[in-house]
PDB file of N, CA, C and O in Angstrom:
ATOM      1  N   UNK A   1       4.616   1.492  14.004  1.00  0.00           N
ATOM      2  CA  UNK A   1       4.889   1.951  12.926  1.00  0.00           C
ATOM      3  C   UNK A   1       4.339   3.413  12.678  1.00  0.00           C
ATOM      4  O   UNK A   1       3.391   3.721  13.401  1.00  0.00           O
ATOM      5  N   UNK A   2       4.754   4.316  11.822  1.00  0.00           N
ATOM      6  CA  UNK A   2       4.383   5.963  10.863  1.00  0.00           C
ATOM      7  C   UNK A   2       3.380   5.795  11.176  1.00  0.00           C
ATOM      8  O   UNK A   2       2.920   4.715  11.548  1.00  0.00           O
ATOM      9  N   UNK A   3       2.474   7.439  11.053  1.00  0.00           N
ATOM     10  CA  UNK A   3       1.800   7.259  11.129  1.00  0.00           C
ATOM     11  C   UNK A   3       1.583   8.103   9.302  1.00  0.00           C
ATOM     12  O   UNK A   3       2.530   8.713   8.806  1.00  0.00           O
ATOM     13  N   UNK A   4       0.290   7.971   8.595  1.00  0.00           N
ATOM     14  CA  UNK A   4       0.434   8.598   7.649  1.00  0.00           C
ATOM     15  C   UNK A   4       1.408  10.108   7.958  1.00  0.00           C
ATOM     16  O   UNK A   4       2.581   9.859   7.679  1.00  0.00           O
ATOM     17  N   UNK A   5       1.294  11.057   8.276  1.00  0.00           N
ATOM     18  CA  UNK A   5       1.544  11.797   8.325  1.00  0.00           C
ATOM     19  C   UNK A   5       2.899  11.724   7.690  1.00  0.00           C
ATOM     20  O   UNK A   5       3.335  12.672   7.037  1.00  0.00           O
ATOM     21  N   UNK A   6       3.505  10.729   7.853  1.00  0.00           N
ATOM     22  CA  UNK A   6       4.948  11.215   6.568  1.00  0.00           C
ATOM     23  C   UNK A   6       5.012  10.137   5.504  1.00  0.00           C
ATOM     24  O   UNK A   6       6.078   9.585   5.233  1.00  0.00           O
ATOM     25  N   UNK A   7       3.671   9.787   4.799  1.00  0.00           N
ATOM     26  CA  UNK A   7       3.151   9.472   3.893  1.00  0.00           C
ATOM     27  C   UNK A   7       3.027  10.109   2.671  1.00  0.00           C
ATOM     28  O   UNK A   7       1.857  10.289   2.333  1.00  0.00           O
ATOM     29  N   UNK A   8       3.736  10.440   2.030  1.00  0.00           N
ATOM     30  CA  UNK A   8       3.125  11.223   0.195  1.00  0.00           C
ATOM     31  C   UNK A   8       2.003  11.795   0.302  1.00  0.00           C
ATOM     32  O   UNK A   8       1.014  11.171   0.686  1.00  0.00           O
ATOM     33  N   UNK A   9       1.966  13.037  -0.008  1.00  0.00           N
ATOM     34  CA  UNK A   9       0.387  13.364  -0.091  1.00  0.00           C
ATOM     35  C   UNK A   9      -0.662  12.580  -0.934  1.00  0.00           C
ATOM     36  O   UNK A   9      -1.827  12.300  -0.653  1.00  0.00           O
ATOM     37  N   UNK A  10      -0.003  12.333  -1.931  1.00  0.00           N
ATOM     38  CA  UNK A  10      -0.638  11.906  -2.830  1.00  0.00           C
ATOM     39  C   UNK A  10      -1.583  10.056  -2.792  1.00  0.00           C
ATOM     40  O   UNK A  10      -2.453   9.530  -3.486  1.00  0.00           O
ATOM     41  N   UNK A  11      -0.603   9.547  -1.329  1.00  0.00           N
ATOM     42  CA  UNK A  11      -0.881   8.505  -1.530  1.00  0.00           C
ATOM     43  C   UNK A  11      -1.472   8.362   0.063  1.00  0.00           C
ATOM     44  O   UNK A  11      -1.663   7.302   0.658  1.00  0.00           O
ATOM     45  N   UNK A  12      -1.677   9.564   0.513  1.00  0.00           N
ATOM     46  CA  UNK A  12      -1.810   9.879   2.239  1.00  0.00           C
ATOM     47  C   UNK A  12      -3.407   9.921   2.087  1.00  0.00           C
ATOM     48  O   UNK A  12      -4.197   9.395   2.871  1.00  0.00           O
ATOM     49  N   UNK A  13      -3.855  10.913   0.505  1.00  0.00           N
ATOM     50  CA  UNK A  13      -5.325  11.672   0.238  1.00  0.00           C
ATOM     51  C   UNK A  13      -6.163   9.783  -0.911  1.00  0.00           C
ATOM     52  O   UNK A  13      -7.111   9.608  -1.676  1.00  0.00           O
ATOM     53  N   UNK A  14      -5.395   9.157  -0.498  1.00  0.00           N
ATOM     54  CA  UNK A  14      -6.332   7.508  -1.625  1.00  0.00           C
ATOM     55  C   UNK A  14      -7.014   7.132  -0.894  1.00  0.00           C
ATOM     56  O   UNK A  14      -6.499   7.064   0.222  1.00  0.00           O
ATOM     57  N   UNK A  15      -8.141   6.778  -0.951  1.00  0.00           N
ATOM     58  CA  UNK A  15      -8.695   6.183  -0.723  1.00  0.00           C
ATOM     59  C   UNK A  15      -8.018   4.696  -0.690  1.00  0.00           C
ATOM     60  O   UNK A  15      -6.944   4.490  -1.254  1.00  0.00           O
ATOM     61  N   UNK A  16      -8.956   3.353   0.237  1.00  0.00           N
ATOM     62  CA  UNK A  16      -8.420   2.342   0.650  1.00  0.00           C
ATOM     63  C   UNK A  16      -8.114   1.801  -1.005  1.00  0.00           C
ATOM     64  O   UNK A  16      -7.099   1.249  -1.430  1.00  0.00           O
ATOM     65  N   UNK A  17      -9.468   2.203  -1.804  1.00  0.00           N
ATOM     66  CA  UNK A  17      -9.640   1.149  -2.651  1.00  0.00           C
ATOM     67  C   UNK A  17      -8.577   1.309  -3.999  1.00  0.00           C
ATOM     68  O   UNK A  17      -8.127   0.435  -4.740  1.00  0.00           O
ATOM     69  N   UNK A  18      -8.343   3.005  -4.000  1.00  0.00           N
ATOM     70  CA  UNK A  18      -7.516   3.619  -4.856  1.00  0.00           C
ATOM     71  C   UNK A  18      -5.598   2.659  -4.581  1.00  0.00           C
ATOM     72  O   UNK A  18      -4.693   2.125  -5.222  1.00  0.00           O
ATOM     73  N   UNK A  19      -5.984   2.995  -3.276  1.00  0.00           N
ATOM     74  CA  UNK A  19      -4.300   2.868  -3.236  1.00  0.00           C
ATOM     75  C   UNK A  19      -4.803   0.993  -3.289  1.00  0.00           C
ATOM     76  O   UNK A  19      -5.433   1.386  -4.271  1.00  0.00           O
ATOM     77  N   UNK A  20      -5.009  -0.053  -3.216  1.00  0.00           N
ATOM     78  CA  UNK A  20      -5.013  -0.958  -3.369  1.00  0.00           C
ATOM     79  C   UNK A  20      -4.638  -1.716  -4.813  1.00  0.00           C
ATOM     80  O   UNK A  20      -3.832  -2.582  -5.153  1.00  0.00           O
ATOM     81  N   UNK A  21      -5.760  -0.844  -5.534  1.00  0.00           N
ATOM     82  CA  UNK A  21      -5.510   0.048  -7.623  1.00  0.00           C
ATOM     83  C   UNK A  21      -3.923   0.270  -7.527  1.00  0.00           C
ATOM     84  O   UNK A  21      -3.284  -0.292  -8.416  1.00  0.00           O
ATOM     85  N   UNK A  22      -3.303   0.892  -6.727  1.00  0.00           N
ATOM     86  CA  UNK A  22      -1.526   1.351  -7.695  1.00  0.00           C
ATOM     87  C   UNK A  22      -1.210  -0.415  -7.063  1.00  0.00           C
ATOM     88  O   UNK A  22      -1.140  -1.377  -7.827  1.00  0.00           O
ATOM     89  N   UNK A  23      -1.045  -0.519  -5.434  1.00  0.00           N
ATOM     90  CA  UNK A  23      -0.090  -1.895  -5.135  1.00  0.00           C
ATOM     91  C   UNK A  23      -0.495  -2.609  -5.881  1.00  0.00           C
ATOM     92  O   UNK A  23       0.506  -2.969  -6.501  1.00  0.00           O
ATOM     93  N   UNK A  24      -1.889  -3.432  -6.552  1.00  0.00           N
ATOM     94  CA  UNK A  24      -1.381  -3.982  -7.745  1.00  0.00           C
ATOM     95  C   UNK A  24      -1.480  -3.819  -8.658  1.00  0.00           C
ATOM     96  O   UNK A  24      -2.591  -4.282  -8.914  1.00  0.00           O
ATOM     97  N   UNK A  25      -0.589  -2.959 -10.578  1.00  0.00           N
ATOM     98  CA  UNK A  25      -0.305  -2.123 -10.998  1.00  0.00           C
ATOM     99  C   UNK A  25       1.277  -2.875 -10.502  1.00  0.00           C
ATOM    100  O   UNK A  25       2.013  -3.653 -11.108  1.00  0.00           O
ATOM    101  N   UNK A  26       1.372  -2.300  -9.255  1.00  0.00           N
ATOM    102  CA  UNK A  26       2.636  -1.892  -9.128  1.00  0.00           C
ATOM    103  C   UNK A  26       3.577  -3.698  -8.662  1.00  0.00           C
ATOM    104  O   UNK A  26       4.768  -3.937  -8.862  1.00  0.00           O
ATOM    105  N   UNK A  27       2.744  -4.464  -8.161  1.00  0.00           N
ATOM    106  CA  UNK A  27       2.898  -5.616  -7.758  1.00  0.00           C
ATOM    107  C   UNK A  27       3.385  -6.172  -9.255  1.00  0.00           C
ATOM    108  O   UNK A  27       4.561  -6.353  -9.572  1.00  0.00           O
ATOM    109  N   UNK A  28       2.015  -6.443 -10.255  1.00  0.00           N
ATOM    110  CA  UNK A  28       2.374  -6.902 -11.625  1.00  0.00           C
ATOM    111  C   UNK A  28       3.995  -6.068 -11.601  1.00  0.00           C
ATOM    112  O   UNK A  28       5.100  -6.342 -11.132  1.00  0.00           O
ATOM    113  N   UNK A  29       3.569  -5.241 -12.170  1.00  0.00           N
ATOM    114  CA  UNK A  29       5.436  -4.608 -12.914  1.00  0.00           C
ATOM    115  C   UNK A  29       6.264  -5.344 -12.195  1.00  0.00           C
ATOM    116  O   UNK A  29       6.935  -6.240 -12.707  1.00  0.00           O
ATOM    117  N   UNK A  30       6.310  -5.021 -10.831  1.00  0.00           N
ATOM    118  CA  UNK A  30       7.229  -5.796 -10.319  1.00  0.00           C
ATOM    119  C   UNK A  30       7.414  -8.159 -10.764  1.00  0.00           C
ATOM    120  O   UNK A  30       8.353  -8.954 -10.725  1.00  0.00           O
ATOM    121  N   UNK A  31       6.040  -8.259 -11.080  1.00  0.00           N
ATOM    122  CA  UNK A  31       6.797  -9.561 -11.196  1.00  0.00           C
ATOM    123  C   UNK A  31       7.327  -9.932 -12.175  1.00  0.00           C
ATOM    124  O   UNK A  31       8.069 -10.889 -12.395  1.00  0.00           O
ATOM    125  N   UNK A  32       6.713  -8.707 -13.138  1.00  0.00           N
ATOM    126  CA  UNK A  32       6.729  -8.614 -14.613  1.00  0.00           C
ATOM    127  C   UNK A  32       8.855  -9.126 -15.230  1.00  0.00           C
ATOM    128  O   UNK A  32       9.306 -10.038 -15.923  1.00  0.00           O
ATOM    129  N   UNK A  33       9.655  -7.687 -14.318  1.00  0.00           N
ATOM    130  CA  UNK A  33      10.608  -8.134 -14.419  1.00  0.00           C
ATOM    131  C   UNK A  33      11.222  -7.469 -15.397  1.00  0.00           C
ATOM    132  O   UNK A  33      12.414  -7.638 -15.653  1.00  0.00           O
ATOM    133  N   UNK A  34      10.477  -6.675 -16.013  1.00  0.00           N
ATOM    134  CA  UNK A  34      10.536  -5.591 -17.281  1.00  0.00           C
ATOM    135  C   UNK A  34      11.332  -4.815 -17.125  1.00  0.00           C
ATOM    136  O   UNK A  34      12.160  -4.527 -17.989  1.00  0.00           O
ATOM    137  N   UNK A  35      11.251  -4.124 -15.618  1.00  0.00           N
ATOM    138  CA  UNK A  35      11.918  -2.612 -15.541  1.00  0.00           C
ATOM    139  C   UNK A  35      12.742  -2.928 -14.898  1.00  0.00           C
ATOM    140  O   UNK A  35      12.986  -3.985 -14.316  1.00  0.00           O
ATOM    141  N   UNK A  36      13.462  -1.571 -15.000  1.00  0.00           N
ATOM    142  CA  UNK A  36      15.832  -1.065 -14.852  1.00  0.00           C
ATOM    143  C   UNK A  36      15.320  -1.527 -13.909  1.00  0.00           C
ATOM    144  O   UNK A  36      14.144  -1.884 -13.848  1.00  0.00           O
ATOM    145  N   UNK A  37      16.448  -1.609 -12.704  1.00  0.00           N
ATOM    146  CA  UNK A  37      17.282  -1.874 -11.238  1.00  0.00           C
ATOM    147  C   UNK A  37      16.450  -0.582 -10.804  1.00  0.00           C
ATOM    148  O   UNK A  37      15.424  -0.681 -10.130  1.00  0.00           O
ATOM    149  N   UNK A  38      16.952   0.599 -11.225  1.00  0.00           N
ATOM    150  CA  UNK A  38      16.250   1.786 -10.229  1.00  0.00           C
ATOM    151  C   UNK A  38      14.926   2.192 -10.679  1.00  0.00           C
ATOM    152  O   UNK A  38      14.568   3.102  -9.932  1.00  0.00           O
ATOM    153  N   UNK A  39      13.601   1.824 -11.969  1.00  0.00           N
ATOM    154  CA  UNK A  39      12.653   1.852 -11.339  1.00  0.00           C
ATOM    155  C   UNK A  39      12.066   0.908 -10.820  1.00  0.00           C
ATOM    156  O   UNK A  39      10.978   1.140 -10.293  1.00  0.00           O
ATOM    157  N   UNK A  40      12.615  -0.473 -10.810  1.00  0.00           N
ATOM    158  CA  UNK A  40      12.389  -1.367  -9.782  1.00  0.00           C
ATOM    159  C   UNK A  40      12.730  -1.064  -8.044  1.00  0.00           C
ATOM    160  O   UNK A  40      11.899  -0.890  -7.153  1.00  0.00           O
ATOM    161  N   UNK A  41      13.561  -1.070  -7.983  1.00  0.00           N
ATOM    162  CA  UNK A  41      13.479   0.298  -5.950  1.00  0.00           C
ATOM    163  C   UNK A  41      12.665   1.054  -6.422  1.00  0.00           C
ATOM    164  O   UNK A  41      11.566   0.588  -6.124  1.00  0.00           O
ATOM    165  N   UNK A  42      12.475   2.463  -7.306  1.00  0.00           N
ATOM    166  CA  UNK A  42      10.785   3.154  -6.527  1.00  0.00           C
ATOM    167  C   UNK A  42       9.613   2.812  -7.356  1.00  0.00           C
ATOM    168  O   UNK A  42       8.819   3.658  -7.768  1.00  0.00           O
ATOM    169  N   UNK A  43       9.521   1.401  -7.616  1.00  0.00           N
ATOM    170  CA  UNK A  43       8.103   1.107  -6.722  1.00  0.00           C
ATOM    171  C   UNK A  43       8.697   0.520  -6.287  1.00  0.00           C
ATOM    172  O   UNK A  43       9.417   1.443  -5.908  1.00  0.00           O
ATOM    173  N   UNK A  44       9.407  -0.737  -5.716  1.00  0.00           N
ATOM    174  CA  UNK A  44       8.885  -1.515  -4.452  1.00  0.00           C
ATOM    175  C   UNK A  44       8.983   0.064  -3.024  1.00  0.00           C
ATOM    176  O   UNK A  44       8.318  -0.061  -1.995  1.00  0.00           O
ATOM    177  N   UNK A  45       9.772   1.225  -3.221  1.00  0.00           N
ATOM    178  CA  UNK A  45       9.394   1.610  -2.140  1.00  0.00           C
ATOM    179  C   UNK A  45       7.624   2.216  -2.243  1.00  0.00           C
ATOM    180  O   UNK A  45       6.643   1.898  -1.572  1.00  0.00           O
ATOM    181  N   UNK A  46       7.744   2.969  -3.120  1.00  0.00           N
ATOM    182  CA  UNK A  46       5.904   3.454  -3.506  1.00  0.00           C
ATOM    183  C   UNK A  46       5.128   2.714  -3.545  1.00  0.00           C
ATOM    184  O   UNK A  46       3.944   3.037  -3.644  1.00  0.00           O
ATOM    185  N   UNK A  47       5.717   0.910  -3.451  1.00  0.00           N
ATOM    186  CA  UNK A  47       4.875  -0.198  -2.941  1.00  0.00           C
ATOM    187  C   UNK A  47       4.525  -0.131  -1.132  1.00  0.00           C
ATOM    188  O   UNK A  47       3.369  -0.080  -0.711  1.00  0.00           O
ATOM    189  N   UNK A  48       5.283  -0.138  -0.568  1.00  0.00           N
ATOM    190  CA  UNK A  48       5.444  -0.102   1.236  1.00  0.00           C
ATOM    191  C   UNK A  48       5.065   0.886   1.786  1.00  0.00           C
ATOM    192  O   UNK A  48       4.800   1.039   2.979  1.00  0.00           O
ATOM    193  N   UNK A  49       4.999   1.918   0.593  1.00  0.00           N
ATOM    194  CA  UNK A  49       4.125   3.553   1.175  1.00  0.00           C
ATOM    195  C   UNK A  49       2.219   3.258   1.201  1.00  0.00           C
ATOM    196  O   UNK A  49       1.281   3.415   1.982  1.00  0.00           O
ATOM    197  N   UNK A  50       2.434   2.819  -0.004  1.00  0.00           N
ATOM    198  CA  UNK A  50       0.750   2.646  -0.320  1.00  0.00           C
ATOM    199  C   UNK A  50       0.785   0.935   0.727  1.00  0.00           C
ATOM    200  O   UNK A  50      -0.125   0.242   0.272  1.00  0.00           O
ATOM    201  N   UNK A  51       1.000   0.713   1.064  1.00  0.00           N
ATOM    202  CA  UNK A  51       0.980  -1.167   1.879  1.00  0.00           C
ATOM    203  C   UNK A  51       0.653  -0.235   2.891  1.00  0.00           C
ATOM    204  O   UNK A  51      -0.562  -0.224   3.085  1.00  0.00           O
ATOM    205  N   UNK A  52       1.598   0.950   3.972  1.00  0.00           N
ATOM    206  CA  UNK A  52       1.602   1.100   4.851  1.00  0.00           C
ATOM    207  C   UNK A  52       0.155   1.920   4.956  1.00  0.00           C
ATOM    208  O   UNK A  52      -0.064   2.141   6.147  1.00  0.00           O
ATOM    209  N   UNK A  53      -0.446   2.217   4.473  1.00  0.00           N
ATOM    210  CA  UNK A  53      -1.806   3.568   4.316  1.00  0.00           C
ATOM    211  C   UNK A  53      -2.826   2.585   3.747  1.00  0.00           C
ATOM    212  O   UNK A  53      -3.987   2.987   3.672  1.00  0.00           O
ATOM    213  N   UNK A  54      -2.466   1.012   3.227  1.00  0.00           N
ATOM    214  CA  UNK A  54      -3.635   1.150   3.586  1.00  0.00           C
ATOM    215  C   UNK A  54      -3.538  -0.340   4.773  1.00  0.00           C
ATOM    216  O   UNK A  54      -4.481  -1.010   4.353  1.00  0.00           O
ATOM    217  N   UNK A  55      -3.305  -0.647   5.223  1.00  0.00           N
ATOM    218  CA  UNK A  55      -2.379  -1.154   6.630  1.00  0.00           C
ATOM    219  C   UNK A  55      -2.910  -0.412   7.804  1.00  0.00           C
ATOM    220  O   UNK A  55      -3.336  -1.052   8.766  1.00  0.00           O
ATOM    221  N   UNK A  56      -2.922   1.637   7.800  1.00  0.00           N
ATOM    222  CA  UNK A  56      -3.285   2.197   8.298  1.00  0.00           C
ATOM    223  C   UNK A  56      -4.639   2.427   8.278  1.00  0.00           C
ATOM    224  O   UNK A  56      -5.285   2.681   9.295  1.00  0.00           O
ATOM    225  N   UNK A  57      -5.260   2.325   6.788  1.00  0.00           N
ATOM    226  CA  UNK A  57      -6.856   2.140   7.027  1.00  0.00           C
ATOM    227  C   UNK A  57      -7.737   1.514   7.494  1.00  0.00           C
ATOM    228  O   UNK A  57      -8.787   1.867   8.031  1.00  0.00           O
ATOM    229  N   UNK A  58      -7.006  -0.136   7.146  1.00  0.00           N
ATOM    230  CA  UNK A  58      -7.351  -0.791   7.403  1.00  0.00           C
ATOM    231  C   UNK A  58      -8.027  -1.904   8.891  1.00  0.00           C
ATOM    232  O   UNK A  58      -8.896  -2.766   9.019  1.00  0.00           O
ATOM    233  N   UNK A  59      -6.475  -0.868  10.238  1.00  0.00           N
ATOM    234  CA  UNK A  59      -6.793  -0.335  11.445  1.00  0.00           C
ATOM    235  C   UNK A  59      -7.366   0.497  12.208  1.00  0.00           C
ATOM    236  O   UNK A  59      -7.518   0.419  13.427  1.00  0.00           O
ATOM    237  N   UNK A  60      -7.876   1.767  11.092  1.00  0.00           N
ATOM    238  CA  UNK A  60      -8.978   2.700  11.493  1.00  0.00           C
ATOM    239  C   UNK A  60     -10.079   2.434  10.830  1.00  0.00           C
ATOM    240  O   UNK A  60     -10.903   2.947  11.586  1.00  0.00           O
ATOM    241  N   UNK A  61     -10.844   1.878   9.717  1.00  0.00           N
ATOM    242  CA  UNK A  61     -12.234   1.056   9.778  1.00  0.00           C
ATOM    243  C   UNK A  61     -12.188  -0.174  11.136  1.00  0.00           C
ATOM    244  O   UNK A  61     -13.216  -0.538  11.707  1.00  0.00           O
ATOM    245  N   UNK A  62     -11.369  -0.478  11.342  1.00  0.00           N
ATOM    246  CA  UNK A  62     -11.514  -1.867  12.295  1.00  0.00           C
ATOM    247  C   UNK A  62     -11.991  -1.089  14.078  1.00  0.00           C
ATOM    248  O   UNK A  62     -12.860  -1.458  14.867  1.00  0.00           O
ATOM    249  N   UNK A  63     -11.266  -0.252  14.148  1.00  0.00           N
ATOM    250  CA  UNK A  63     -11.535   0.876  15.638  1.00  0.00           C
ATOM    251  C   UNK A  63     -12.582   1.131  15.624  1.00  0.00           C
ATOM    252  O   UNK A  63     -13.140   1.116  16.721  1.00  0.00           O
ATOM    253  N   UNK A  64     -13.509   1.540  14.262  1.00  0.00           N
ATOM    254  CA  UNK A  64     -14.765   1.740  13.948  1.00  0.00           C
ATOM    255  C   UNK A  64     -15.577   0.818  14.623  1.00  0.00           C
ATOM    256  O   UNK A  64     -16.636   1.068  15.199  1.00  0.00           O
ATOM    257  N   UNK A  65     -14.879  -0.526  14.490  1.00  0.00           N
ATOM    258  CA  UNK A  65     -16.066  -1.802  14.266  1.00  0.00           C
ATOM    259  C   UNK A  65     -17.249  -2.069  15.177  1.00  0.00           C
ATOM    260  O   UNK A  65     -16.789  -2.961  15.889  1.00  0.00           O
ATOM    261  N   UNK A  66     -18.124  -1.914  15.473  1.00  0.00           N
ATOM    262  CA  UNK A  66     -19.012  -2.457  17.251  1.00  0.00           C
ATOM    263  C   UNK A  66     -19.859  -3.311  16.765  1.00  0.00           C
ATOM    264  O   UNK A  66     -20.406  -3.361  15.663  1.00  0.00           O
ATOM    265  N   UNK A  67     -19.951  -4.316  18.141  1.00  0.00           N
ATOM    266  CA  UNK A  67     -20.642  -5.236  17.369  1.00  0.00           C
ATOM    267  C   UNK A  67     -21.977  -4.575  18.274  1.00  0.00           C
ATOM    268  O   UNK A  67     -22.073  -3.663  19.096  1.00  0.00           O
ATOM    269  N   UNK A  68     -22.945  -5.556  17.649  1.00  0.00           N
ATOM    270  CA  UNK A  68     -23.780  -5.373  18.609  1.00  0.00           C
ATOM    271  C   UNK A  68     -24.439  -6.397  19.264  1.00  0.00           C
ATOM    272  O   UNK A  68     -24.736  -7.548  18.942  1.00  0.00           O
ATOM    273  N   UNK A  69     -24.729  -5.189  21.038  1.00  0.00           N
ATOM    274  CA  UNK A  69     -25.060  -7.149  21.324  1.00  0.00           C
ATOM    275  C   UNK A  69     -26.272  -6.470  22.424  1.00  0.00           C
ATOM    276  O   UNK A  69     -26.538  -5.369  22.907  1.00  0.00           O
ATOM    277  N   UNK A  70     -26.907  -8.163  22.480  1.00  0.00           N
ATOM    278  CA  UNK A  70     -27.892  -8.873  22.654  1.00  0.00           C
ATOM    279  C   UNK A  70     -28.614  -8.761  24.568  1.00  0.00           C
ATOM    280  O   UNK A  70     -27.798  -8.679  25.486  1.00  0.00           O
ATOM    281  N   UNK A  71     -30.050  -8.778  24.854  1.00  0.00           N
ATOM    282  CA  UNK A  71     -30.257  -7.890  26.204  1.00  0.00           C
ATOM    283  C   UNK A  71     -30.767  -9.693  26.719  1.00  0.00           C
ATOM    284  O   UNK A  71     -30.589 -10.729  26.079  1.00  0.00           O
ATOM    285  N   UNK A  72     -31.314  -9.538  27.853  1.00  0.00           N
ATOM    286  CA  UNK A  72     -31.486 -11.605  28.392  1.00  0.00           C
ATOM    287  C   UNK A  72     -32.687 -11.353  27.379  1.00  0.00           C
ATOM    288  O   UNK A  72     -32.393 -12.478  26.975  1.00  0.00           O
ATOM    289  N   UNK A  73     -33.693 -10.988  26.625  1.00  0.00           N
ATOM    290  CA  UNK A  73     -34.614 -11.876  26.257  1.00  0.00           C
ATOM    291  C   UNK A  73     -33.669 -11.870  24.118  1.00  0.00           C
ATOM    292  O   UNK A  73     -34.162 -12.298  23.075  1.00  0.00           O
ATOM    293  N   UNK A  74     -32.591 -11.348  24.306  1.00  0.00           N
ATOM    294  CA  UNK A  74     -32.241 -11.450  22.913  1.00  0.00           C
ATOM    295  C   UNK A  74     -32.409 -10.250  21.912  1.00  0.00           C
ATOM    296  O   UNK A  74     -31.725 -10.325  20.892  1.00  0.00           O
ATOM    297  N   UNK A  75     -33.040  -9.399  22.026  1.00  0.00           N
ATOM    298  CA  UNK A  75     -33.341  -8.509  21.252  1.00  0.00           C
ATOM    299  C   UNK A  75     -32.234  -7.080  22.041  1.00  0.00           C
ATOM    300  O   UNK A  75     -31.890  -6.534  23.089  1.00  0.00           O
ATOM    301  N   UNK A  76     -32.071  -7.107  20.250  1.00  0.00           N
ATOM    302  CA  UNK A  76     -29.860  -6.106  20.435  1.00  0.00           C
ATOM    303  C   UNK A  76     -30.809  -4.292  21.624  1.00  0.00           C
ATOM    304  O   UNK A  76     -31.764  -3.515  21.604  1.00  0.00           O
ATOM    305  N   UNK A  77     -30.234  -4.459  21.984  1.00  0.00           N
ATOM    306  CA  UNK A  77     -29.961  -3.712  23.578  1.00  0.00           C
ATOM    307  C   UNK A  77     -28.602  -2.660  23.437  1.00  0.00           C
ATOM    308  O   UNK A  77     -28.139  -2.346  24.534  1.00  0.00           O
ATOM    309  N   UNK A  78     -28.089  -2.231  22.565  1.00  0.00           N
ATOM    310  CA  UNK A  78     -26.762  -1.253  21.732  1.00  0.00           C
ATOM    311  C   UNK A  78     -25.406  -1.841  21.424  1.00  0.00           C
ATOM    312  O   UNK A  78     -25.147  -3.001  21.103  1.00  0.00           O
ATOM    313  N   UNK A  79     -24.858  -1.152  21.533  1.00  0.00           N
ATOM    314  CA  UNK A  79     -24.011  -1.934  20.669  1.00  0.00           C
ATOM    315  C   UNK A  79     -22.229  -1.722  21.978  1.00  0.00           C
ATOM    316  O   UNK A  79     -22.349  -1.101  23.034  1.00  0.00           O
ATOM    317  N   UNK A  80     -21.381  -2.109  21.722  1.00  0.00           N
ATOM    318  CA  UNK A  80     -20.318  -2.555  22.514  1.00  0.00           C
ATOM    319  C   UNK A  80     -18.760  -2.659  21.365  1.00  0.00           C
ATOM    320  O   UNK A  80     -18.985  -3.626  20.637  1.00  0.00           O
ATOM    321  N   UNK A  81     -17.670  -2.176  21.066  1.00  0.00           N
ATOM    322  CA  UNK A  81     -16.479  -2.348  20.485  1.00  0.00           C
ATOM    323  C   UNK A  81     -16.161  -3.653  20.628  1.00  0.00           C
ATOM    324  O   UNK A  81     -16.389  -4.405  21.576  1.00  0.00           O
ATOM    325  N   UNK A  82     -15.514  -3.892  19.417  1.00  0.00           N
ATOM    326  CA  UNK A  82     -15.685  -5.533  18.902  1.00  0.00           C
ATOM    327  C   UNK A  82     -14.239  -5.863  18.866  1.00  0.00           C
ATOM    328  O   UNK A  82     -13.332  -5.193  18.371  1.00  0.00           O
ATOM    329  N   UNK A  83     -14.180  -6.937  19.435  1.00  0.00           N
ATOM    330  CA  UNK A  83     -13.174  -7.188  20.388  1.00  0.00           C
ATOM    331  C   UNK A  83     -12.627  -8.660  19.412  1.00  0.00           C
ATOM    332  O   UNK A  83     -13.102  -9.775  19.195  1.00  0.00           O
ATOM    333  N   UNK A  84     -11.496  -7.989  19.045  1.00  0.00           N
ATOM    334  CA  UNK A  84     -10.276  -8.957  17.520  1.00  0.00           C
ATOM    335  C   UNK A  84      -9.792 -10.337  18.510  1.00  0.00           C
ATOM    336  O   UNK A  84      -9.758 -11.539  18.246  1.00  0.00           O
ATOM    337  N   UNK A  85      -9.539  -9.779  19.412  1.00  0.00           N
ATOM    338  CA  UNK A  85      -8.492 -10.678  19.760  1.00  0.00           C
ATOM    339  C   UNK A  85      -9.211 -12.021  20.439  1.00  0.00           C
ATOM    340  O   UNK A  85      -8.519 -12.961  20.831  1.00  0.00           O
TER     341      UNK A  85
END
């Protein structure tokens, strides 16, 4: 998957929440079917860029999540990377 460097600046600078709102608007517009064909294609293209941006933001967040490890006395003893598998 290409990195955020290949995304338009206005999308790459968006927060996850901003990108999700924009994506929801696009989905809503496409579902109504009121847009002309060329506009629908442009909306779809922007939607795929927003989707990729959201996926990258989620992946970045996932790599930062850590789980708390417990010692033999069940007291927190530190953290380790979260294993999602």
